[in-house]
Structures are given as structure tokens and as C-alpha cells.
ZAMITOR-476358 format. One record per residue (C-alpha): residue number from 1; z, x, y. Coordinates in Angstrom, 1 decimal. Example, Ala and Ser with C-alpha at 12.3 -4.5 7.8 and 13.67 -1.06 7.14 Angstrom:
<pts>
1,7.8,12.3,-4.5 $
2,7.1,13.7,-1.1 $
</pts>
This chain:
<pts>
1,75.6,86.5,113.9 $
2,73.4,89.0,111.8 $
3,72.9,92.4,113.2 $
4,69.4,94.1,113.1 $
5,69.1,97.8,113.1 $
6,66.2,99.9,114.2 $
7,64.6,99.8,110.9 $
8,64.4,96.0,111.1 $
9,67.0,95.6,108.3 $
10,69.2,92.6,108.8 $
11,72.9,93.1,108.2 $
12,74.6,89.8,107.6 $
13,78.2,89.0,108.4 $
14,80.9,89.5,105.8 $
15,81.0,85.8,104.9 $
16,77.5,86.0,103.5 $
17,78.4,88.6,101.0 $
18,79.3,86.1,98.3 $
19,75.5,85.3,98.2 $
20,74.7,89.1,97.6 $
21,73.5,90.2,94.3 $
22,75.4,93.5,94.8 $
23,78.7,92.9,96.5 $
24,80.8,91.5,93.7 $
25,79.0,93.3,90.9 $
26,79.3,96.7,89.0 $
27,76.1,98.1,90.6 $
28,74.3,100.5,88.2 $
29,73.4,103.5,90.3 $
30,72.3,107.0,90.0 $
31,74.4,109.7,91.6 $
32,71.5,110.6,94.0 $
33,71.5,107.1,95.3 $
34,75.2,106.8,95.6 $
35,74.9,109.7,98.1 $
36,72.4,107.6,100.0 $
37,74.8,104.9,100.7 $
38,75.7,104.4,104.4 $
39,78.7,102.9,106.2 $
40,78.6,100.5,109.1 $
41,81.4,100.4,111.8 $
42,81.8,96.7,111.7 $
43,82.7,96.9,108.0 $
44,84.7,100.1,107.7 $
45,87.9,98.3,107.0 $
46,86.5,96.5,103.9 $
47,85.4,99.7,102.1 $
48,81.8,98.4,102.0 $
49,78.8,100.6,101.9 $
50,75.2,99.8,102.2 $
51,72.1,100.6,100.4 $
52,69.4,99.3,102.7 $
53,71.3,96.2,103.7 $
54,72.8,95.5,100.3 $
55,76.7,95.6,100.5 $
56,78.0,97.7,97.7 $
57,81.6,98.2,96.8 $
58,81.7,98.8,93.1 $
59,79.4,101.0,91.1 $
60,78.7,102.0,87.6 $
61,77.2,105.3,86.5 $
62,76.6,107.1,83.1 $
63,76.5,110.8,82.8 $
64,77.9,113.9,81.3 $
65,81.1,115.5,82.7 $
66,80.2,119.1,83.7 $
67,83.5,120.0,85.3 $
68,87.1,118.9,85.4 $
69,89.4,120.1,88.2 $
70,93.1,119.5,88.3 $
71,95.2,118.9,91.3 $
72,98.8,117.8,91.7 $
73,97.9,114.3,92.5 $
74,94.6,113.8,91.0 $
75,91.9,115.0,88.7 $
76,88.3,115.4,89.8 $
77,85.6,115.0,87.2 $
78,82.1,116.1,88.3 $
79,79.5,113.9,86.6 $
80,75.8,114.8,86.1 $
81,73.7,111.7,85.4 $
82,70.2,113.4,85.5 $
83,69.4,111.7,88.7 $
84,69.0,114.9,90.7 $
85,72.6,115.0,92.1 $
86,76.2,115.1,90.7 $
87,79.0,112.8,91.8 $
88,82.8,113.6,91.9 $
89,84.9,111.1,90.2 $
90,88.5,110.8,91.4 $
91,91.1,110.0,88.8 $
92,94.8,109.5,90.3 $
93,97.7,110.7,88.4 $
94,101.1,109.1,88.0 $
95,103.6,110.5,90.7 $
96,105.7,113.3,89.1 $
97,109.3,112.4,88.9 $
98,112.3,114.7,89.2 $
99,112.8,114.4,85.4 $
100,109.2,115.5,84.8 $
101,109.8,118.5,87.1 $
102,113.0,119.4,85.2 $
103,111.1,119.2,81.9 $
104,108.3,121.4,83.2 $
105,110.8,124.0,84.3 $
106,112.4,124.0,80.8 $
107,109.1,124.6,79.3 $
108,108.1,127.4,81.7 $
109,107.5,129.8,78.7 $
110,104.3,127.9,77.6 $
111,101.1,129.7,77.4 $
112,98.2,129.1,79.8 $
113,96.4,127.1,77.2 $
114,99.5,125.1,76.7 $
115,99.6,124.5,80.5 $
116,96.0,123.3,80.4 $
117,96.7,120.9,77.5 $
118,99.7,119.5,79.4 $
119,97.6,119.0,82.5 $
120,94.9,117.0,80.4 $
121,97.6,114.9,78.9 $
122,99.1,113.9,82.3 $
123,99.2,110.2,82.8 $
124,96.5,108.8,85.0 $
125,96.0,105.4,86.7 $
126,93.2,103.1,88.0 $
127,92.7,103.6,91.7 $
128,93.2,100.0,92.6 $
129,95.4,98.0,90.3 $
130,97.2,101.2,88.9 $
131,96.8,100.4,85.3 $
132,97.0,103.3,82.9 $
133,94.0,105.3,82.1 $
134,93.7,107.7,79.1 $
135,91.9,110.8,80.5 $
136,92.7,113.2,77.6 $
137,89.1,112.7,76.2 $
138,87.3,113.2,79.7 $
139,86.4,116.9,79.3 $
140,83.3,118.8,80.1 $
141,80.5,118.0,77.7 $
142,81.5,114.3,77.2 $
143,79.1,111.5,78.2 $
144,80.9,108.7,79.9 $
145,80.3,105.5,81.6 $
146,82.3,105.3,84.9 $
147,83.2,102.2,86.8 $
148,84.7,102.7,90.2 $
149,85.1,101.9,93.9 $
150,83.6,104.0,96.6 $
151,85.2,106.4,99.2 $
152,84.1,109.2,101.4 $
153,85.6,112.7,101.7 $
154,84.4,115.1,104.4 $
155,81.0,113.3,104.6 $
156,80.5,113.3,100.8 $
157,80.5,110.1,98.7 $
158,83.1,109.9,95.8 $
159,83.8,107.5,93.1 $
160,87.5,106.4,92.5 $
161,87.9,105.7,88.9 $
162,88.8,102.1,87.9 $
163,87.5,102.0,84.3 $
164,86.0,104.5,81.9 $
165,84.6,104.6,78.5 $
166,83.0,107.3,76.3 $
167,79.4,106.9,75.3 $
168,78.8,107.9,71.8 $
169,75.3,106.6,71.2 $
170,72.2,108.1,72.9 $
171,70.6,104.7,72.6 $
172,73.4,103.2,74.7 $
173,72.8,105.9,77.4 $
174,69.1,105.3,77.4 $
175,69.7,101.4,77.9 $
176,71.8,102.0,80.8 $
177,69.3,104.4,82.4 $
178,66.6,101.7,81.9 $
179,68.9,99.1,83.4 $
180,69.6,101.4,86.3 $
181,66.0,102.0,87.0 $
182,65.1,98.3,86.9 $
183,67.9,97.4,89.2 $
184,66.9,100.0,91.6 $
185,63.4,98.7,91.7 $
186,64.0,95.0,91.5 $
187,67.1,94.8,93.6 $
188,68.2,97.7,95.6 $
189,64.8,98.8,96.9 $
190,64.1,95.2,98.1 $
191,65.8,94.2,101.5 $
192,68.4,91.4,101.0 $
193,67.3,88.3,102.9 $
194,68.9,84.9,103.7 $
195,67.4,81.9,105.4 $
196,69.2,80.3,108.4 $
197,70.0,77.4,106.2 $
198,71.7,79.6,103.5 $
199,73.7,81.4,106.3 $
200,74.9,78.0,107.8 $
201,76.0,76.8,104.3 $
202,77.8,80.1,103.7 $
203,79.5,79.9,107.1 $
204,80.6,76.3,106.2 $
205,81.9,77.4,102.8 $
206,83.8,80.4,104.3 $
207,85.3,78.1,107.0 $
208,86.4,75.6,104.1 $
209,87.8,78.5,102.1 $
210,89.7,79.7,105.2 $
211,91.1,76.2,105.8 $
212,92.2,75.9,102.2 $
213,94.0,79.3,102.4 $
214,95.7,78.4,105.6 $
215,97.0,75.1,104.1 $
216,98.2,76.9,101.1 $
217,99.9,79.4,103.2 $
218,101.5,76.6,105.2 $
219,102.6,74.8,102.0 $
220,104.2,78.1,100.9 $
221,105.9,78.3,104.2 $
222,107.1,74.9,104.1 $
223,108.6,75.4,100.6 $
224,110.3,78.4,101.7 $
225,111.8,76.6,104.8 $
226,112.9,73.9,102.4 $
227,114.5,76.3,100.0 $
228,116.4,78.0,103.0 $
229,117.4,74.8,104.4 $
230,118.6,73.7,100.9 $
231,120.6,77.0,100.5 $
232,122.1,76.7,103.9 $
233,123.1,73.2,103.3 $
234,124.6,74.2,100.0 $
235,126.4,77.0,101.6 $
236,127.8,74.6,104.3 $
237,128.9,72.3,101.6 $
238,130.7,75.0,99.6 $
239,132.3,76.2,102.8 $
240,133.5,72.7,103.5 $
241,134.8,72.3,100.0 $
242,136.6,75.7,100.3 $
243,138.2,74.8,103.6 $
244,139.3,71.4,102.3 $
245,140.9,73.1,99.2 $
246,142.5,75.7,101.4 $
247,144.2,72.9,103.4 $
248,145.3,71.3,100.3 $
249,146.6,74.5,98.9 $
250,148.4,75.1,102.3 $
251,149.9,71.7,102.1 $
252,151.0,72.0,98.6 $
253,152.5,75.3,99.4 $
254,154.4,73.8,102.4 $
255,155.6,71.0,100.1 $
256,156.9,73.5,97.5 $
257,158.6,75.7,100.1 $
258,160.5,72.6,101.6 $
259,161.3,71.3,98.2 $
260,162.7,74.7,97.2 $
261,164.7,74.8,100.4 $
262,166.1,71.4,99.8 $
263,166.9,72.3,96.2 $
264,168.8,75.4,97.3 $
265,170.7,73.5,100.0 $
266,171.7,70.7,97.5 $
267,172.6,73.5,95.0 $
268,175.0,75.1,97.5 $
269,176.5,71.8,98.6 $
270,177.3,70.9,95.0 $
271,178.7,74.4,94.4 $
272,181.2,74.0,97.4 $
</pts>
């Protein structure tokens, strides 16, 4: 059932998000609009924010880096996109290993400039899939296009970096700004609406998808059970074979012991 807030905006259930023009897209936004995104209690676990009633998870911004701050576990890039606000972009670092600490200790005589260069050369990774990101060129004064997921820290919106590219061409920057403005006017500023028929269809598709996933999970469980049963059967067969061979070896050992005893007895009798 869709929820209606005091402003008459309709917030549709999560199964309707596949029909949204924003939920599965890199939404071109200005930093000032990112700070206007709101959270709703029923969707907090999904890291979904809302512009009006548009669900937003992934955003794309273009701006100039005005500051870079290094912390042990992350780098914060402050980006100004000329929208009237700045946004902090979080770039996660690869966890430091003991070998890295030892190497840093051995190079403790480096200058402050060397330390800064080393910090900029630290390996970074994407927030979600942890693929490598080259952040060495992400220095103040560089114009970049940032794609990332959303998070909130102490009530302030942040972007967690997923992809980044350096913008070399002013025309490319202006094209993005034009697309961003069009998207704001034509999509984000217009409340998202679905008909009852569309909601019923989306619910039906979501139920079908859920049933399909349950069937696939059940198939996986059946395959796992069959594999375990097969392994247990093989283990029992090997155990029985081993026990049979042990009995045969014990029988042969007894036969050899008896044969040896008979031989020694016959040998002694012949000697007498």
C-alpha cells in the first residue's frame, strides 16, 4: 500500500521502484539538491533517499575538487559543482597490512612532502564492489565526474565513491550541467505517479520474481543435499571397503602366523 505524507506526495512500496526513472539510474544532481534528499523510516535498510517521492540510490555529479583530507581509513574529497553547495565524497582506502606498517616505519626519515605523496599514492577501492580506484590524480583544482552511492554522517549527506573520471574538456562539463538542469526540471521536480493498474502489475511481477528466486534457492538446496548425500554414501562405501580389506588382511595375517607356526613345528620335528 502506498503511503501519503502531509504534502500529498505518494510514496510507493519498494516493489514499485523498478518503474521509477531514478532508482536504478545514475541520477545527475547538483550538490545543493543532494543535500535536499530525505530518508523515510520504512526504507532506511535499503540506503534509499528521496527527492520529492523519487527514490534515489546512485548519483552523478561534476565539479572541481577544492579540498582533499586524508584519514587512516579513507580520503575525503570536497567537491564544488557551482550549484550553491559543496559535497564530501568518501573514498575508502585498502586496509593497511602489517607489512605496510613495517615499510612505513623503515621509511620514517621521509620529508613531509614525501609523506603527502605517499598518502596520495595509497590504494583506494570502490565503496560497494571494492574494485581498485586510482585516486592519485584527485587533487584540489581537478574537475571530476563522480558516481557514487549515498550515505549520511551526522545529518549531512555524503557520496561514497564508486567510479570517477577526470573532466579535461570544458564542453563536457557544460554538457553535464545542461543534462543535470534538464533532469531536475523534467524528472526530479515532477512527483512520480503510478496508476492502480501499474501498481497491480508491478506487484504481480514482484511476486513472480520472489517465487522464481525461492525456486532457485530450493534447487540450490536440493543440489547441496544431493551432494552431501552422495558424499556420505561414498564415505560409507569407502568405510565398508576398508573394513572388508581389514578383515581380509587380518585373515591373511592369521593364516601366515599359523603357517609359520606349522613350518617351525615341522622343522623342529625333522631336526629331531
